[in-house]
ZAGU-423523 format. One line per 2 residues: number of its first residue (from 1); for each residue z, x, y of C-alpha. Coordinates in Angstrom, 3 decimals. Each point is the difference from the previous one (the first is absolute). Layout:
// residues N
NUM	Z,X,Y; ...
//
This chain:
// residues 431
1	-2.383,-31.326,-14.357; -0.775,2.815,-1.964
3	1.433,0.864,-3.403; 2.413,2.643,1.122
5	1.710,-2.071,2.513; 3.471,-0.040,-1.778
7	0.121,3.680,-1.100; 2.721,1.487,1.932
9	-1.374,2.549,2.501; 1.234,3.796,-0.666
11	-1.454,3.226,0.484; -0.926,0.360,-3.722
13	-1.861,-3.511,0.408; -3.406,1.448,0.364
15	-2.255,-2.646,-1.410; 2.076,-2.576,2.200
17	-1.038,1.431,3.506; -3.728,0.568,-1.135
19	-0.205,-3.756,-1.087; 1.934,-1.505,3.231
21	-2.175,2.161,2.394; -3.354,-0.444,-2.119
23	0.475,-3.668,0.321; 0.005,0.205,4.192
25	-3.254,1.857,-0.045; -3.026,-2.553,0.747
27	-2.533,3.177,-0.608; -1.093,-0.975,3.861
29	-1.286,3.602,0.287; 1.553,0.459,3.654
31	1.488,3.156,-1.323; -3.046,1.764,-1.423
33	-0.625,1.199,3.406; 3.205,1.828,0.514
35	0.194,1.789,-3.543; -0.592,3.593,0.430
37	-0.879,0.427,-3.569; -2.415,-2.913,-0.171
39	-1.919,1.236,3.323; -0.385,3.288,-1.781
41	-0.982,-1.278,-3.420; -1.357,-3.484,0.455
43	1.113,-1.034,-3.317; 1.803,-3.062,-0.185
45	2.678,1.238,-2.374; 0.821,2.453,2.653
47	0.866,-2.845,2.145; 3.633,-1.964,0.535
49	-1.920,-2.925,-1.098; -1.630,1.678,-3.297
51	3.437,1.959,-1.078; 2.091,-3.523,0.438
53	-2.033,-1.471,-2.563; 0.254,3.089,-2.384
55	3.880,0.226,0.696; 0.050,-3.838,-0.768
57	-1.915,0.665,-3.370; 2.171,2.709,-0.855
59	2.878,-2.363,0.741; -1.097,-2.488,-2.108
61	-0.822,2.457,-3.080; -4.222,-1.229,0.198
63	-0.520,3.870,1.238; 1.194,2.515,-2.391
65	0.787,3.154,1.954; -2.673,2.600,0.280
67	-0.676,2.890,1.658; -2.915,-1.373,2.500
69	2.514,-2.922,0.947; 2.822,2.328,0.635
71	-2.452,2.209,2.037; -0.630,-2.998,2.352
73	3.442,-0.869,0.710; 0.821,3.987,0.364
75	-2.873,0.330,2.941; 2.156,-2.769,1.856
77	1.438,1.845,2.890; 2.866,-2.754,0.330
79	-0.671,0.021,3.808; 0.061,-3.477,0.282
81	-2.489,-0.629,2.548; -1.016,-2.786,-2.155
83	3.269,-1.849,0.794; -0.153,0.213,3.461
85	-3.351,-2.433,0.068; 0.971,-2.003,-2.794
87	-0.003,-3.995,0.270; 2.222,-0.582,-2.546
89	2.849,2.656,0.331; -0.854,1.469,-3.344
91	2.314,2.731,-0.298; -2.542,2.482,-1.284
93	2.378,3.224,-0.419; 2.634,-1.968,-1.966
95	-2.490,-0.957,-2.140; -1.552,3.624,-0.664
97	3.353,1.592,-0.485; 0.531,-2.409,-2.763
99	-3.325,0.432,-1.853; 0.856,3.606,0.501
101	3.225,-0.441,-1.620; -1.664,-1.579,-2.832
103	-2.256,2.580,-0.387; 2.611,2.661,-0.224
105	1.985,-1.821,-2.568; -3.147,-0.055,-2.275
107	-1.791,3.298,0.501; 0.524,3.595,-1.372
109	1.119,2.610,2.066; -3.030,1.734,1.688
111	0.745,4.202,-0.417; -3.151,0.358,2.780
113	0.913,2.906,2.250; -0.033,-2.780,3.107
115	2.554,-2.255,-2.130; 2.091,3.327,-0.496
117	0.203,0.732,3.492; 0.921,-3.995,0.607
119	2.598,-0.015,-2.373; 1.737,3.215,1.395
121	0.022,-1.832,3.412; 1.374,-2.915,-1.337
123	2.561,1.727,-1.591; 0.914,2.194,2.833
125	0.812,-2.814,2.390; 2.219,-1.627,-2.623
127	3.300,2.075,0.843; 0.706,1.072,3.748
129	1.180,3.548,-1.455; -3.589,0.389,-1.663
131	-1.249,-0.535,3.498; 2.201,2.633,1.892
133	-0.444,2.531,-2.605; -3.750,-0.603,0.490
135	0.371,0.383,3.903; 1.511,3.387,-0.734
137	-2.748,1.093,-2.527; -2.763,-1.129,2.144
139	1.250,2.146,3.034; 0.389,3.257,-1.912
141	-3.522,-0.752,-1.541; -1.708,-0.057,3.633
143	2.374,2.827,1.121; -0.854,2.246,-2.992
145	-3.691,-0.317,0.176; -0.399,-1.646,-3.119
147	-1.602,-3.200,1.461; -3.009,2.179,1.401
149	-0.176,1.876,-3.193; -0.346,-3.369,-2.055
151	-2.521,-1.399,2.268; -2.464,2.801,0.409
153	0.679,0.304,-3.815; -1.211,-3.436,-0.752
155	2.569,0.059,-2.798; 1.396,-3.271,1.664
157	-3.169,-1.811,-0.806; -0.138,1.399,-3.744
159	3.482,-1.655,-0.657; -0.776,-3.155,2.046
161	2.206,0.372,2.958; -2.381,1.226,2.603
163	-0.332,-3.802,1.651; 3.714,0.185,-0.256
165	0.812,3.217,1.728; -2.512,-0.586,2.578
167	1.971,-2.447,1.705; 2.709,2.341,0.274
169	1.006,0.688,3.828; 2.379,2.903,1.550
171	3.332,-0.911,0.123; 2.671,1.456,2.035
173	3.475,1.390,-2.291; 1.737,-3.019,-1.784
175	2.669,-0.890,1.554; 2.912,-2.516,-1.418
177	0.302,-3.343,1.340; 2.971,-1.435,1.296
179	1.348,-3.499,-0.737; 0.701,-0.967,4.146
181	-1.807,1.157,2.774; 2.293,-0.993,3.071
183	-2.040,-1.557,3.358; -0.231,2.019,2.855
185	1.769,-2.437,2.233; 2.099,-3.100,-0.774
187	-1.170,-1.361,-3.218; -1.998,-3.495,0.414
189	0.378,-0.398,-3.555; -0.745,1.864,-3.218
191	-3.337,-0.093,-2.227; -0.603,1.142,-3.445
193	-3.132,2.284,-0.983; -1.446,-0.175,-3.264
195	-1.456,3.640,-0.350; -2.431,-0.293,-3.123
197	-0.233,2.512,-2.677; -3.143,2.177,1.072
199	0.298,-0.944,3.271; 2.891,2.546,0.130
201	-2.593,2.686,-1.094; -3.216,-1.183,1.679
203	0.899,-1.322,3.153; 3.814,1.637,0.958
205	-1.407,-0.147,3.628; -0.176,-3.558,0.347
207	3.653,-0.632,-1.369; 1.059,2.384,2.360
209	-1.439,-1.313,3.080; 0.926,-3.478,-0.996
211	3.307,0.474,-0.188; 0.249,2.457,3.455
213	-1.710,-3.287,1.660; 2.185,-2.504,-1.295
215	2.937,2.063,1.103; -1.338,0.518,3.286
217	-0.459,-3.552,0.402; 3.735,-0.727,-1.080
219	-0.055,-0.768,-3.619; 2.467,1.606,-2.443
221	-2.616,0.782,-3.203; 1.699,-0.491,-3.379
223	-1.855,1.663,-3.193; 1.351,-1.471,-2.901
225	0.222,2.990,-2.973; -0.607,-2.089,-2.787
227	-3.657,-1.324,0.677; -2.982,0.724,-1.585
229	-3.870,-0.182,-0.519; -1.146,-3.604,1.115
231	-2.078,-0.378,-3.407; -2.940,-0.018,1.485
233	-1.665,2.698,-2.167; 1.493,-1.838,-2.976
235	-0.443,-3.306,0.986; -3.887,0.460,0.409
237	-0.446,1.918,-3.189; 1.345,-2.942,-2.141
239	3.549,1.736,-0.628; 1.453,-3.353,1.186
241	3.435,1.076,-2.249; 0.559,3.175,1.974
243	-1.293,-1.839,3.339; 3.301,-2.505,-0.777
245	2.451,3.089,-0.131; -1.540,1.004,3.330
247	0.911,-3.280,1.499; 3.298,-0.387,-0.980
249	1.205,3.285,0.594; -1.253,-0.391,3.972
251	1.142,-3.456,0.178; 3.449,1.215,-1.043
253	-0.278,3.507,2.416; -0.313,-2.198,2.566
255	2.200,-3.067,-0.417; 3.010,1.777,1.928
257	-1.813,-0.275,3.277; -1.481,-3.606,1.652
259	-2.472,1.326,2.817; -3.637,0.679,-0.303
261	-1.181,2.273,-2.620; -2.790,2.379,1.863
263	-2.538,1.588,-1.865; -2.573,2.362,1.735
265	-2.836,0.314,-2.664; -1.622,-3.640,-0.289
267	-0.807,0.242,-3.755; 3.720,0.124,-0.593
269	0.428,-2.554,2.284; -2.295,-2.652,-1.639
271	1.293,0.727,-3.302; 3.866,-0.529,1.038
273	-0.995,-3.067,2.044; -1.560,-1.622,-3.066
275	2.989,0.487,-2.713; 0.787,-3.663,-0.131
277	-3.713,-0.807,-1.019; 1.097,1.247,-3.328
279	3.682,-0.973,0.073; -0.468,-3.697,1.360
281	3.356,-1.156,-1.326; 2.260,3.107,1.278
283	1.692,-0.602,3.059; 0.884,3.173,0.358
285	-3.558,1.069,0.243; -0.701,-2.655,2.607
287	2.421,1.507,2.617; -1.188,3.467,-0.616
289	-3.721,-0.744,0.652; 1.540,-2.044,3.317
291	0.903,3.128,1.361; -2.840,2.447,-0.814
293	-1.979,0.630,2.987; -2.715,2.609,0.937
295	0.970,2.637,2.172; -2.636,-1.028,2.651
297	0.950,-3.574,-0.099; 3.446,0.470,1.053
299	-0.405,2.738,2.386; -2.803,-2.290,1.663
301	2.195,-3.071,0.314; 2.934,2.034,1.867
303	1.058,-0.198,3.477; -0.508,3.420,0.769
305	2.263,1.502,2.622; -1.112,0.903,3.150
307	1.528,3.499,-0.281; -2.442,0.595,-3.039
309	-3.143,1.635,1.792; -3.173,1.516,-1.577
311	-1.785,3.168,1.320; -3.753,-0.607,0.535
313	-2.496,1.115,-2.599; -4.018,0.147,1.147
315	-0.753,0.063,-3.693; -2.277,-1.938,-2.285
317	1.415,-2.091,-2.754; -1.620,-1.387,-3.008
319	2.007,-2.494,-1.697; -0.233,-1.074,-3.463
321	1.278,-3.181,-1.486; 1.215,0.541,-3.763
323	-0.767,-2.993,-2.067; 3.528,-0.709,-0.770
325	1.001,-0.156,3.488; -3.071,-2.325,0.826
327	-0.503,-2.144,-3.155; 3.923,-0.063,-1.227
329	2.333,0.345,2.974; -2.612,-1.361,2.725
331	1.431,2.447,2.333; -2.789,2.049,0.940
333	0.120,-0.699,3.690; 3.484,1.550,0.102
335	-1.246,3.556,0.186; -2.292,-0.675,2.977
337	2.626,-1.599,1.772; 2.479,2.892,-0.238
339	-2.572,2.919,0.443; -1.045,-1.950,3.547
341	3.402,1.069,1.409; -1.435,3.201,0.496
343	-1.638,0.757,3.285; -3.411,1.292,-0.294
345	-0.819,-0.211,-3.363; -3.470,-1.307,-1.149
347	0.533,-2.275,-3.288; -2.879,-0.337,-1.963
349	-0.116,-2.232,-2.972; -1.347,2.043,-3.016
351	-3.565,-2.124,-0.789; -0.161,-2.342,-3.042
353	3.552,0.040,-0.371; 0.210,-3.149,-1.971
355	-1.184,1.956,-3.341; 2.037,2.097,-2.310
357	0.043,3.706,0.899; 0.175,0.409,-3.632
359	3.602,1.873,-0.397; 1.663,-3.202,-1.225
361	2.805,1.446,-2.170; -1.177,2.056,-2.913
363	-3.457,-1.407,0.393; -1.767,2.910,1.305
365	1.448,1.876,-2.864; -1.545,-2.461,-2.692
367	-3.053,-1.155,1.636; -0.682,3.049,2.048
369	-3.632,-0.690,0.409; 0.203,-3.369,1.715
371	2.829,1.021,2.108; -1.708,2.971,1.180
373	-2.822,-2.467,1.269; 2.052,-2.236,1.791
375	1.449,3.388,1.545; -3.198,1.233,1.311
377	-0.949,-2.738,2.424; 3.837,0.503,1.742
379	-0.548,3.940,0.062; -3.505,-0.740,1.654
381	1.273,-2.076,2.219; 3.012,2.500,1.333
383	-2.705,3.065,-0.040; -2.082,-2.367,2.581
385	3.017,-1.092,2.051; 1.712,3.038,-0.350
387	3.534,-1.101,1.325; 2.849,2.274,0.346
389	2.208,-2.101,-2.523; -0.599,-2.149,-2.793
391	3.063,-2.386,-0.092; 0.788,-1.858,-3.496
393	3.274,-2.208,-0.782; -0.272,1.002,-4.117
395	0.919,2.900,-1.038; -2.507,-0.023,-3.108
397	-3.065,-0.821,2.545; 1.059,2.872,1.896
399	-0.012,2.631,-2.803; -3.190,-1.099,-1.018
401	-1.802,0.053,3.030; 1.683,3.138,1.235
403	-1.546,1.607,-3.349; -3.174,-0.976,0.918
405	0.083,1.043,3.792; 1.175,3.205,-1.416
407	-3.136,-0.008,-2.122; -2.700,-1.022,2.857
409	1.819,2.937,1.952; 0.825,-2.337,3.098
411	3.149,0.959,2.181; 1.620,-3.510,0.045
413	3.597,-0.566,-0.360; 1.494,-2.789,-2.126
415	2.873,-1.530,0.549; 2.287,-3.264,0.088
417	0.348,-1.923,3.172; 3.298,0.872,0.141
419	-0.099,3.794,0.053; -2.346,-0.343,2.960
421	2.136,-2.123,1.751; 3.297,1.775,-0.666
423	-2.140,3.090,0.855; -0.900,-1.544,3.651
425	3.753,-1.440,1.110; 1.271,2.317,2.880
427	3.358,1.370,0.113; 2.623,-0.793,2.070
429	-1.349,2.597,2.057; -3.432,-1.748,0.596
431	-1.723,2.751,-1.893
//
């Protein structure tokens, strides 16, 4: 048993997790072909096996923190494809988050434009009121023509915000969310929705479609008002104390309900479902995590009423499998099952779906060159396949791929599976 076996595991005990998970690794190398950065850079230090060795040396104080070591760990996408094929069941993502927490506690804050944009993003999501205010500002930003002016003047690039701003999508007028959405017919049960933080701005359409579809299926939908960010942006940046605050806030916000907690964005679902990894002795976290369910998974597991019918759609759908849905939640088959309910559609898995698209939270902001290298093949496949829709279940992937599609001049609509499902439902008149 390794030397940290009796240390109490908490979200702040970063060294404990690194040593525990690194002890499981047998350095077999089966993960190497599945690692996007190793495939691009062909460097052992850019592989899961190599990075685990670096993390362990850092945790044992056998290797000092340096810019080079930090870069090797920063270049990891945290896609966790390695976990899915690991015969030793190493929780690589947990070790990586722990290593980044160690680094964050030791290094000086960066003043670079990229670091500044990431810090601003993290600050915004910390309070729901800030997100709502930002929603209104962005609406005016597009409506006033300021977006066009700043994009054409290249000022955004000068101040380090070009990559972040490029992911903004057009949204309708901001709307206020209700706390309860009643079912259209006799209620089967009630479900709660995790709205996330930026999803309320970047993917309002998915949240609206999800609520409408659930109401149509006979579910009363509750939206707890005190919920906040899932914590992913802070967790993967090593800001463990702030992540712990998000965990406590969300667990408290959903305590009053007993049904499933549904989440439409797979990245948020993955983070919420793993809270217990960071608070292993807290039973309230176990109860919370047991309720967290991906929206695709929930809908695919329902016995749909014979009264729910879909209008035929003679279109081609390219289906993107987000890493969080595939490698963490292991529910990548569910969107296929749901979309197959629509008569006439041709569903095409996006080639190389096992490789990350490069979005990875804030990765495309901090490691832009590698992120774009990973996105290029996705856009090339879309150009060749020429689908009518690209469907993905993670809002971050959707924004990043949509930005690449716009840049390439392709006419492909990007959406969540539930948006297309809800759009194709026949009304009571059969239309």
